[in-house]
N, CA, C and O atoms as a DFTB+ gen file, in Angstrom:
656 C
 N C O
     1  1      75.372      40.330     127.210
     2  2      76.552      40.991     126.730
     3  2      76.356      41.484     125.294
     4  3      76.747      42.594     124.932
     5  1      75.740      40.621     124.498
     6  2      75.489      41.002     123.110
     7  2      74.617      42.245     123.018
     8  3      74.848      43.094     122.156
     9  1      73.636      42.367     123.876
    10  2      72.720      43.492     123.853
    11  2      73.466      44.797     124.129
    12  3      73.188      45.808     123.484
    13  1      74.394      44.794     125.063
    14  2      75.173      45.986     125.386
    15  2      76.052      46.366     124.203
    16  3      76.126      47.543     123.850
    17  1      76.703      45.423     123.597
    18  2      77.548      45.702     122.441
    19  2      76.731      46.270     121.300
    20  3      77.166      47.205     120.628
    21  1      75.576      45.727     121.080
    22  2      74.711      46.207     120.022
    23  2      74.266      47.639     120.306
    24  3      74.214      48.472     119.402
    25  1      73.941      47.920     121.583
    26  2      73.553      49.280     121.965
    27  2      74.701      50.259     121.726
    28  3      74.482      51.375     121.256
    29  1      75.922      49.838     122.049
    30  2      77.089      50.702     121.840
    31  2      77.291      50.973     120.343
    32  3      77.606      52.092     119.939
    33  1      77.108      49.951     119.550
    34  2      77.275      50.100     118.101
    35  2      76.224      51.058     117.547
    36  3      76.533      51.934     116.740
    37  1      75.001      50.884     117.985
    38  2      73.915      51.760     117.523
    39  2      74.178      53.195     117.975
    40  3      74.017      54.126     117.185
    41  1      74.576      53.387     119.220
    42  2      74.856      54.731     119.746
    43  2      76.006      55.377     118.993
    44  3      75.935      56.557     118.650
    45  1      77.058      54.624     118.733
    46  2      78.209      55.158     118.001
    47  2      77.809      55.534     116.579
    48  3      78.238      56.567     116.065
    49  1      76.995      54.705     115.948
    50  2      76.543      54.972     114.587
    51  2      75.696      56.237     114.547
    52  3      75.854      57.064     113.649
    53  1      74.801      56.390     115.512
    54  2      73.945      57.574     115.571
    55  2      74.800      58.825     115.782
    56  3      74.605      59.831     115.101
    57  1      75.757      58.765     116.734
    58  2      76.646      59.912     116.977
    59  2      77.437      60.263     115.731
    60  3      77.558      61.437     115.379
    61  1      77.972      59.258     115.067
    62  2      78.747      59.490     113.847
    63  2      77.867      60.126     112.767
    64  3      78.311      61.017     112.043
    65  1      76.626      59.665     112.663
    66  2      75.684      60.228     111.696
    67  2      75.371      61.680     111.999
    68  3      75.251      62.492     111.081
    69  1      75.237      62.022     113.280
    70  2      74.976      63.409     113.677
    71  2      76.162      64.288     113.300
    72  3      75.974      65.397     112.800
    73  1      77.367      63.812     113.533
    74  2      78.572      64.565     113.174
    75  2      78.620      64.788     111.671
    76  3      78.889      65.904     111.225
    77  1      78.369      63.766     110.893
    78  2      78.351      63.900     109.435
    79  2      77.295      64.895     108.995
    80  3      77.540      65.718     108.113
    81  1      76.112      64.822     109.611
    82  2      75.032      65.744     109.261
    83  2      75.419      67.173     109.589
    84  3      75.152      68.081     108.802
    85  1      76.044      67.388     110.737
    86  2      76.461      68.734     111.128
    87  2      77.463      69.290     110.128
    88  3      77.369      70.458     109.751
    89  1      78.422      68.475     109.692
    90  2      79.399      68.930     108.704
    91  2      78.745      69.208     107.369
    92  3      79.144      70.140     106.670
    93  1      77.756      68.427     107.001
    94  2      77.057      68.632     105.735
    95  2      76.296      69.947     105.754
    96  3      76.149      70.591     104.714
    97  1      75.815      70.352     106.907
    98  2      75.091      71.614     107.011
    99  2      76.060      72.787     106.897
   100  3      75.719      73.790     106.271
   101  1      77.243      72.700     107.473
   102  2      78.217      73.793     107.451
   103  2      78.844      73.968     106.071
   104  3      79.003      75.099     105.612
   105  1      79.196      72.892     105.411
   106  2      79.928      72.968     104.144
   107  2      79.216      73.797     103.080
   108  3      79.858      74.648     102.465
   109  1      77.916      73.590     102.831
   110  2      77.285      74.400     101.793
   111  2      77.325      75.889     102.097
   112  3      77.439      76.697     101.175
   113  1      77.233      76.274     103.367
   114  2      77.274      77.687     103.724
   115  2      78.618      78.303     103.314
   116  3      78.653      79.391     102.740
   117  1      79.718      77.607     103.607
   118  2      81.041      78.100     103.225
   119  2      81.182      78.148     101.706
   120  3      81.720      79.110     101.159
   121  1      80.702      77.118     101.036
   122  2      80.753      77.073      99.579
   123  2      79.932      78.206      98.999
   124  3      80.349      78.834      98.026
   125  1      78.774      78.479      99.577
   126  2      77.907      79.549      99.102
   127  2      78.610      80.899      99.186
   128  3      78.520      81.702      98.257
   129  1      79.311      81.156     100.291
   130  2      80.002      82.429     100.460
   131  2      81.060      82.613      99.383
   132  3      81.168      83.696      98.807
   133  1      81.840      81.576      99.101
   134  2      82.871      81.662      98.070
   135  2      82.241      81.846      96.698
   136  3      82.722      82.644      95.892
   137  1      81.167      81.110      96.430
   138  2      80.482      81.225      95.152
   139  2      79.888      82.611      95.008
   140  3      79.957      83.206      93.933
   141  1      79.311      83.128      96.064
   142  2      78.708      84.454      96.022
   143  2      79.749      85.518      95.682
   144  3      79.484      86.401      94.866
   145  1      80.922      85.444      96.294
   146  2      81.992      86.409      96.023
   147  2      82.499      86.278      94.593
   148  3      82.686      87.286      93.911
   149  1      82.720      85.060      94.133
   150  2      83.220      84.881      92.771
   151  2      82.153      85.256      91.747
   152  3      82.482      85.752      90.669
   153  1      80.889      85.029      92.065
   154  2      79.804      85.438      91.166
   155  2      79.732      86.956      91.087
   156  3      79.514      87.514      90.011
   157  1      79.914      87.623      92.218
   158  2      79.896      89.086      92.232
   159  2      81.077      89.632      91.423
   160  3      80.923      90.587      90.662
   161  1      82.247      89.026      91.589
   162  2      83.427      89.444      90.820
   163  2      83.181      89.264      89.325
   164  3      83.535      90.131      88.526
   165  1      82.582      88.151      88.953
   166  2      82.279      87.902      87.540
   167  2      81.323      88.958      86.998
   168  3      81.485      89.430      85.873
   169  1      80.332      89.326      87.797
   170  2      79.389      90.365      87.387
   171  2      80.066      91.712      87.220
   172  3      79.780      92.441      86.271
   173  1      80.955      92.042      88.133
   174  2      81.691      93.313      88.066
   175  2      82.538      93.355      86.797
   176  3      82.545      94.355      86.079
   177  1      83.243      92.275      86.531
   178  2      84.087      92.205      85.330
   179  2      83.229      92.304      84.077
   180  3      83.592      93.002      83.130
   181  1      82.112      91.623      84.063
   182  2      81.202      91.664      82.914
   183  2      80.682      93.088      82.674
   184  3      80.633      93.548      81.533
   185  1      80.301      93.771      83.734
   186  2      79.827      95.157      83.619
   187  2      80.927      96.049      83.058
   188  3      80.680      96.846      82.153
   189  1      82.137      95.919      83.588
   190  2      83.267      96.733      83.116
   191  2      83.531      96.467      81.629
   192  3      83.737      97.405      80.859
   193  1      83.527      95.199      81.228
   194  2      83.799      94.862      79.829
   195  2      82.694      95.362      78.902
   196  3      82.958      95.736      77.759
   197  1      81.464      95.367      79.394
   198  2      80.339      95.851      78.580
   199  2      80.443      97.351      78.309
   200  3      79.802      97.863      77.391
   201  1      81.244      98.049      79.101
   202  2      81.394      99.497      78.928
   203  2      82.519      99.872      77.958
   204  3      82.712     101.051      77.662
   205  1      83.259      98.876      77.462
   206  2      84.295      99.145      76.466
   207  2      83.648      99.771      75.233
   208  3      82.635      99.279      74.738
   209  1      84.233     100.846      74.750
   210  2      83.704     101.528      73.579
   211  2      82.586     102.514      73.889
   212  3      82.156     103.251      73.002
   213  1      82.109     102.544      75.126
   214  2      81.019     103.444      75.517
   215  2      81.495     104.569      76.430
   216  3      80.917     105.656      76.450
   217  1      82.555     104.293      77.185
   218  2      83.050     105.219      78.208
   219  2      84.200     106.056      77.667
   220  3      85.040     105.567      76.911
   221  1      84.226     107.310      78.061
   222  2      85.344     108.205      77.754
   223  2      86.050     108.556      79.052
   224  3      85.428     108.662      80.109
   225  1      87.361     108.735      78.953
   226  2      88.157     109.121      80.117
   227  2      88.303     110.636      80.146
   228  3      88.590     111.268      79.130
   229  1      88.101     111.205      81.327
   230  2      88.418     112.617      81.554
   231  2      88.798     112.759      83.020
   232  3      88.014     112.433      83.911
   233  1      90.002     113.245      83.257
   234  2      90.519     113.376      84.609
   235  2      89.580     114.220      85.473
   236  3      89.126     115.285      85.056
   237  1      89.298     113.731      86.678
   238  2      88.503     114.473      87.648
   239  2      87.012     114.514      87.353
   240  3      86.288     115.318      87.939
   241  1      86.544     113.654      86.446
   242  2      85.128     113.674      86.077
   243  2      84.427     112.395      86.520
   244  3      84.968     111.296      86.407
   245  1      83.210     112.570      87.026
   246  2      82.343     111.462      87.413
   247  2      80.955     111.799      86.869
   248  3      80.114     112.349      87.580
   249  1      80.728     111.460      85.595
   250  2      79.476     111.794      84.941
   251  2      78.844     110.525      84.351
   252  3      78.976     110.255      83.157
   253  1      78.160     109.754      85.199
   254  2      77.572     108.496      84.732
   255  2      76.552     108.673      83.606
   256  3      76.456     107.812      82.731
   257  1      75.801     109.752      83.606
   258  2      74.767     109.927      82.586
   259  2      75.352     110.057      81.181
   260  3      74.690     109.725      80.198
   261  1      76.589     110.538      81.084
   262  2      77.251     110.664      79.772
   263  2      78.389     109.663      79.604
   264  3      79.113     109.705      78.609
   265  1      78.549     108.767      80.569
   266  2      79.636     107.778      80.548
   267  2      81.007     108.432      80.407
   268  3      81.848     107.985      79.626
   269  1      81.214     109.489      81.171
   270  2      82.520     110.139      81.217
   271  2      83.037     109.993      82.643
   272  3      82.430     110.477      83.598
   273  1      84.185     109.306      82.761
   274  2      84.750     109.002      84.069
   275  2      86.261     109.161      84.042
   276  3      86.885     109.106      82.983
   277  1      86.844     109.361      85.226
   278  2      88.275     109.129      85.364
   279  2      88.408     107.664      85.819
   280  3      87.408     106.950      85.889
   281  1      89.607     107.221      86.121
   282  2      89.786     105.801      86.448
   283  2      89.021     105.386      87.701
   284  3      88.410     104.318      87.729
   285  1      89.052     106.222      88.735
   286  2      88.424     105.834      90.000
   287  2      86.908     106.026      89.990
   288  3      86.194     105.281      90.662
   289  1      86.408     106.996      89.253
   290  2      84.947     107.115      89.174
   291  2      84.386     105.967      88.330
   292  3      83.237     105.564      88.513
   293  1      85.197     105.444      87.408
   294  2      84.804     104.256      86.644
   295  2      84.682     103.043      87.568
   296  3      83.667     102.346      87.534
   297  1      85.698     102.782      88.393
   298  2      85.620     101.636      89.306
   299  2      84.486     101.837      90.312
   300  3      83.777     100.889      90.649
   301  1      84.318     103.056      90.783
   302  2      83.229     103.387      91.709
   303  2      81.884     103.048      91.073
   304  3      81.036     102.434      91.722
   305  1      81.677     103.431      89.835
   306  2      80.436     103.193      89.099
   307  2      80.190     101.692      88.908
   308  3      79.102     101.191      89.191
   309  1      81.206     100.990      88.429
   310  2      81.071      99.557      88.146
   311  2      80.758      98.773      89.428
   312  3      79.848      97.945      89.433
   313  1      81.490      99.021      90.494
   314  2      81.259      98.294      91.745
   315  2      79.900      98.633      92.337
   316  3      79.237      97.762      92.899
   317  1      79.475      99.898      92.219
   318  2      78.162     100.307      92.747
   319  2      77.034      99.539      92.071
   320  3      76.020      99.252      92.707
   321  1      77.191      99.205      90.810
   322  2      76.184      98.426      90.082
   323  2      75.983      97.045      90.716
   324  3      74.985      96.372      90.457
   325  1      76.938      96.638      91.544
   326  2      76.877      95.331      92.192
   327  2      76.836      95.455      93.717
   328  3      77.174      94.518      94.440
   329  1      76.413      96.638      94.190
   330  2      76.190      96.833      95.620
   331  2      77.420      97.070      96.469
   332  3      77.359      96.955      97.693
   333  1      78.546      97.402      95.834
   334  2      79.782      97.655      96.582
   335  2      80.096      99.145      96.508
   336  3      80.291      99.702      95.428
   337  1      80.141      99.773      97.671
   338  2      80.368     101.217      97.725
   339  2      81.864     101.523      97.798
   340  3      82.558     101.078      98.712
   341  1      82.343     102.287      96.825
   342  2      83.724     102.762      96.828
   343  2      83.724     104.279      96.889
   344  3      82.796     104.930      96.408
   345  1      84.763     104.833      97.478
   346  2      84.921     106.279      97.462
   347  2      85.479     106.685      96.103
   348  3      85.954     105.840      95.343
   349  1      85.421     107.965      95.803
   350  2      85.964     108.466      94.551
   351  2      87.410     108.890      94.809
   352  3      87.696     109.564      95.799
   353  1      88.294     108.506      93.942
   354  2      89.712     108.829      94.055
   355  2      90.535     107.564      94.218
   356  3      90.273     106.756      95.109
   357  1      91.524     107.393      93.363
   358  2      92.326     106.167      93.424
   359  2      93.081     106.051      94.742
   360  3      93.198     104.956      95.293
   361  1      93.590     107.161      95.251
   362  2      94.312     107.119      96.526
   363  2      93.378     106.703      97.660
   364  3      93.761     105.906      98.517
   365  1      92.162     107.232      97.671
   366  2      91.175     106.871      98.693
   367  2      90.765     105.405      98.550
   368  3      90.633     104.703      99.553
   369  1      90.560     104.935      97.315
   370  2      90.185     103.532      97.098
   371  2      91.299     102.585      97.537
   372  3      91.030     101.455      97.946
   373  1      92.544     103.042      97.455
   374  2      93.673     102.183      97.827
   375  2      93.740     101.923      99.326
   376  3      94.572     101.142      99.788
   377  1      92.859     102.580     100.088
   378  2      92.802     102.372     101.533
   379  2      91.561     101.591     101.941
   380  3      91.379     101.301     103.123
   381  1      90.705     101.247     100.984
   382  2      89.483     100.492     101.288
   383  2      89.773      98.991     101.255
   384  3      90.766      98.557     100.671
   385  1      88.919      98.219     101.871
   386  2      89.060      96.765     101.844
   387  2      90.313      96.293     102.558
   388  3      90.805      96.930     103.490
   389  1      90.819      95.147     102.089
   390  2      91.996      94.537     102.707
   391  2      93.136      94.452     101.701
   392  3      92.913      94.226     100.512
   393  1      94.352      94.634     102.189
   394  2      95.538      94.466     101.350
   395  2      95.582      93.050     100.799
   396  3      95.244      92.094     101.496
   397  1      95.998      92.921      99.551
   398  2      96.230      91.614      98.952
   399  2      97.533      91.686      98.163
   400  3      97.763      92.633      97.411
   401  1      98.369      90.691      98.339
   402  2      99.648      90.681      97.637
   403  2      99.425      90.417      96.148
   404  3      98.422      89.824      95.750
   405  1     100.357      90.859      95.357
   406  2     100.277      90.677      93.907
   407  2     100.170      89.198      93.535
   408  3      99.494      88.841      92.570
   409  1     100.833      88.354      94.299
   410  2     100.819      86.913      94.013
   411  2      99.502      86.245      94.399
   412  3      99.258      85.102      94.014
   413  1      98.649      86.938      95.153
   414  2      97.378      86.366      95.589
   415  2      96.162      87.086      95.007
   416  3      95.065      87.005      95.561
   417  1      96.354      87.783      93.900
   418  2      95.240      88.508      93.288
   419  2      94.129      87.553      92.872
   420  3      94.378      86.446      92.394
   421  1      92.894      88.015      93.070
   422  2      91.709      87.290      92.614
   423  2      90.897      88.222      91.722
   424  3      91.006      89.445      91.809
   425  1      90.089      87.622      90.873
   426  2      89.201      88.415      90.023
   427  2      88.381      89.354      90.892
   428  3      87.849      88.954      91.927
   429  1      88.285      90.606      90.464
   430  2      87.524      91.605      91.198
   431  2      88.345      92.441      92.157
   432  3      87.830      93.413      92.709
   433  1      89.613      92.093      92.374
   434  2      90.470      92.920      93.229
   435  2      90.811      94.220      92.516
   436  3      90.928      94.261      91.291
   437  1      90.966      95.270      93.295
   438  2      91.408      96.559      92.741
   439  2      92.931      96.570      92.706
   440  3      93.582      96.179      93.674
   441  1      93.495      97.017      91.590
   442  2      94.951      97.124      91.456
   443  2      95.304      98.590      91.251
   444  3      94.620      99.310      90.523
   445  1      96.384      99.024      91.903
   446  2      96.739     100.442      91.940
   447  2      98.137     100.677      91.395
   448  3      99.048      99.869      91.578
   449  1      98.275     101.813      90.720
   450  2      99.509     102.137      90.024
   451  2      99.879     103.593      90.223
   452  3      99.073     104.416      90.657
   453  1     101.125     103.878      89.888
   454  2     101.625     105.240      89.814
   455  2     101.898     105.509      88.339
   456  3     102.825     104.939      87.763
   457  1     101.105     106.364      87.732
   458  2     101.310     106.644      86.306
   459  2     101.791     108.058      86.029
   460  3     102.219     108.356      84.914
   461  1     101.726     108.941      87.031
   462  2     102.223     110.296      86.791
   463  2     103.249     110.736      87.830
   464  3     104.303     111.260      87.470
   465  1     102.959     110.533      89.095
   466  2     103.899     110.889      90.163
   467  2     104.500     109.607      90.713
   468  3     103.794     108.848      91.377
   469  1     105.769     109.337      90.463
   470  2     106.396     108.081      90.910
   471  2     106.185     107.805      92.401
   472  3     106.390     108.671      93.251
   473  1     105.768     106.570      92.686
   474  2     105.592     106.133      94.065
   475  2     104.263     106.489      94.692
   476  3     103.977     106.057      95.809
   477  1     103.435     107.272      94.001
   478  2     102.140     107.671      94.552
   479  2     101.009     107.029      93.761
   480  3     101.034     107.000      92.530
   481  1     100.024     106.518      94.477
   482  2      98.856     105.938      93.809
   483  2      98.107     107.043      93.078
   484  3      97.706     108.042      93.674
   485  1      97.922     106.845      91.769
   486  2      97.123     107.793      90.991
   487  2      96.406     107.130      89.810
   488  3      95.958     107.810      88.886
   489  1      96.301     105.795      89.850
   490  2      95.538     105.078      88.840
   491  2      95.041     103.772      89.438
   492  3      95.717     103.157      90.263
   493  1      93.837     103.349      89.009
   494  2      93.226     102.118      89.530
   495  2      92.564     101.347      88.400
   496  3      92.043     101.920      87.443
   497  1      92.601     100.025      88.543
   498  2      91.914      99.140      87.612
   499  2      91.344      97.953      88.372
   500  3      91.498      97.844      89.589
   501  1      90.685      97.069      87.639
   502  2      90.048      95.887      88.224
   503  2      90.737      94.650      87.671
   504  3      90.786      94.449      86.458
   505  1      91.270      93.820      88.561
   506  2      91.934      92.593      88.131
   507  2      90.888      91.633      87.579
   508  3      89.871      91.382      88.226
   509  1      91.138      91.084      86.363
   510  2      90.166      90.190      85.726
   511  2      90.681      88.759      85.578
   512  3      90.011      87.913      84.985
   513  1      91.860      88.494      86.114
   514  2      92.431      87.152      86.045
   515  2      93.444      87.011      84.925
   516  3      93.547      87.868      84.048
   517  1      94.186      85.925      84.967
   518  2      95.195      85.613      83.950
   519  2      96.190      86.751      83.698
   520  3      96.622      86.967      82.566
   521  1      96.545      87.468      84.754
   522  2      97.537      88.533      84.640
   523  2      97.046      89.778      83.923
   524  3      97.855      90.565      83.432
   525  1      95.724      89.970      83.854
   526  2      95.162      91.128      83.143
   527  2      94.264      91.943      84.070
   528  3      93.732      91.447      85.062
   529  1      94.119      93.221      83.700
   530  2      93.194      94.090      84.423
   531  2      92.490      95.003      83.434
   532  3      92.996      95.274      82.344
   533  1      91.313      95.472      83.834
   534  2      90.521      96.375      83.003
   535  2      90.489      97.728      83.696
   536  3      90.335      97.817      84.914
   537  1      90.638      98.786      82.894
   538  2      90.689     100.128      83.477
   539  2      90.258     101.168      82.459
   540  3      90.245     100.918      81.253
   541  1      89.909     102.327      82.965
   542  2      89.547     103.467      82.128
   543  2      90.761     104.383      82.083
   544  3      91.257     104.820      83.121
   545  1      91.235     104.670      80.879
   546  2      92.483     105.413      80.746
   547  2      92.492     106.246      79.470
   548  3      91.590     106.168      78.636
   549  1      93.525     107.028      79.355
   550  2      93.747     107.810      78.142
   551  2      95.209     107.656      77.750
   552  3      96.099     107.611      78.599
   553  1      95.430     107.580      76.474
   554  2      96.791     107.453      75.962
   555  2      96.834     107.951      74.537
   556  3      95.873     108.543      74.045
   557  1      97.945     107.712      73.877
   558  2      98.095     108.207      72.507
   559  2      97.143     107.510      71.535
   560  3      96.773     108.077      70.507
   561  1      96.750     106.279      71.865
   562  2      95.876     105.526      70.956
   563  2      94.523     105.166      71.553
   564  3      93.716     104.516      70.889
   565  1      94.258     105.570      72.778
   566  2      93.029     105.128      73.431
   567  2      92.452     106.231      74.322
   568  3      93.184     107.032      74.903
   569  1      91.150     106.247      74.410
   570  2      90.455     107.069      75.388
   571  2      89.243     106.268      75.826
   572  3      88.197     106.301      75.178
   573  1      89.388     105.549      76.929
   574  2      88.285     104.750      77.432
   575  2      88.746     103.476      78.100
   576  3      89.884     103.364      78.558
   577  1      87.851     102.532      78.144
   578  2      88.067     101.284      78.867
   579  2      88.864     100.305      78.009
   580  3      88.511     100.021      76.864
   581  1      89.949      99.798      78.596
   582  2      90.781      98.806      77.909
   583  2      91.198      97.711      78.896
   584  3      91.127      97.877      80.114
   585  1      91.628      96.604      78.329
   586  2      92.219      95.519      79.121
   587  2      93.718      95.576      78.870
   588  3      94.165      95.653      77.725
   589  1      94.487      95.537      79.947
   590  2      95.945      95.585      79.851
   591  2      96.566      94.421      80.607
   592  3      95.948      93.845      81.503
   593  1      97.782      94.087      80.240
   594  2      98.559      93.086      80.971
   595  2      99.165      93.737      82.191
   596  3      99.751      94.816      82.104
   597  1      99.025      93.087      83.319
   598  2      99.613      93.587      84.555
   599  2     101.129      93.709      84.404
   600  3     101.742      94.623      84.956
   601  1     101.726      92.789      83.659
   602  2     103.180      92.808      83.465
   603  2     103.640      94.080      82.740
   604  3     104.772      94.521      82.937
   605  1     102.790      94.665      81.915
   606  2     103.137      95.906      81.223
   607  2     103.215      97.085      82.187
   608  3     103.812      98.114      81.874
   609  1     102.617      96.930      83.342
   610  2     102.592      97.993      84.354
   611  2     103.431      97.626      85.576
   612  3     103.303      98.264      86.621
   613  1     104.280      96.618      85.465
   614  2     104.995      96.107      86.637
   615  2     105.859      97.166      87.330
   616  3     105.972      97.154      88.555
   617  1     106.463      98.068      86.579
   618  2     107.290      99.112      87.207
   619  2     106.436     100.184      87.869
   620  3     106.932     100.941      88.705
   621  1     105.169     100.257      87.509
   622  2     104.269     101.270      88.068
   623  2     103.337     100.705      89.145
   624  3     102.664     101.458      89.848
   625  1     103.304      99.374      89.268
   626  2     102.410      98.717      90.223
   627  2     102.769      99.123      91.648
   628  3     103.943      99.149      92.017
   629  1     101.737      99.444      92.458
   630  2     101.979      99.819      93.848
   631  2     101.353      98.816      94.829
   632  3     102.040      98.299      95.710
   633  1     100.050      98.541      94.675
   634  2      99.378      97.670      95.643
   635  2      98.068      97.160      95.063
   636  3      97.688      97.500      93.942
   637  1      97.392      96.344      95.847
   638  2      96.065      95.853      95.488
   639  2      95.221      95.732      96.750
   640  3      95.740      95.554      97.852
   641  1      93.915      95.834      96.561
   642  2      92.970      95.740      97.676
   643  2      91.814      94.838      97.293
   644  3      91.363      94.828      96.147
   645  1      91.349      94.090      98.262
   646  2      90.182      93.221      98.075
   647  2      89.006      93.879      98.777
   648  3      89.011      94.048      99.997
   649  1      87.996      94.249      97.992
   650  2      86.815      94.905      98.555
   651  2      85.575      94.018      98.490
   652  3      84.504      94.422      98.943
   653  1      85.705      92.826      97.937
   654  2      84.571      91.885      97.867
   655  2      84.631      90.891      99.014
   656  3      83.766      90.023      99.125
């Protein structure tokens, strides 16, 4: 009787060990995917921030050799540096990837606004966390890449997309 009980204990222990091993193999893969996405987002944000003071805004322009971009050619350029293909045009970019609610924004998400025609997407930036986004724009005091508070654009905010 003792021999049978011992065999059952050994078999149960081996089965339990196999289950633990199987879970240990799966977990790093899932962790790797999340780390890979967040690492890519960090790289995208770093590239965008490195272009502050170097890029000029000009509507309808996509000139990487001279660092002259509109808002969407800027995001297109930055994401391409990290292997993510975006179309040119804020309205077109607003249809790429997956919808993400404002309350679920993650670093690297594209955020879209209406800055000239109410209710229509015509501006894009990159969410960098902590309620801020980086974008290429022109205004009375700026021409180029700046970081802005999302709350300052709350009346103009339209949607966000996750492309990573």
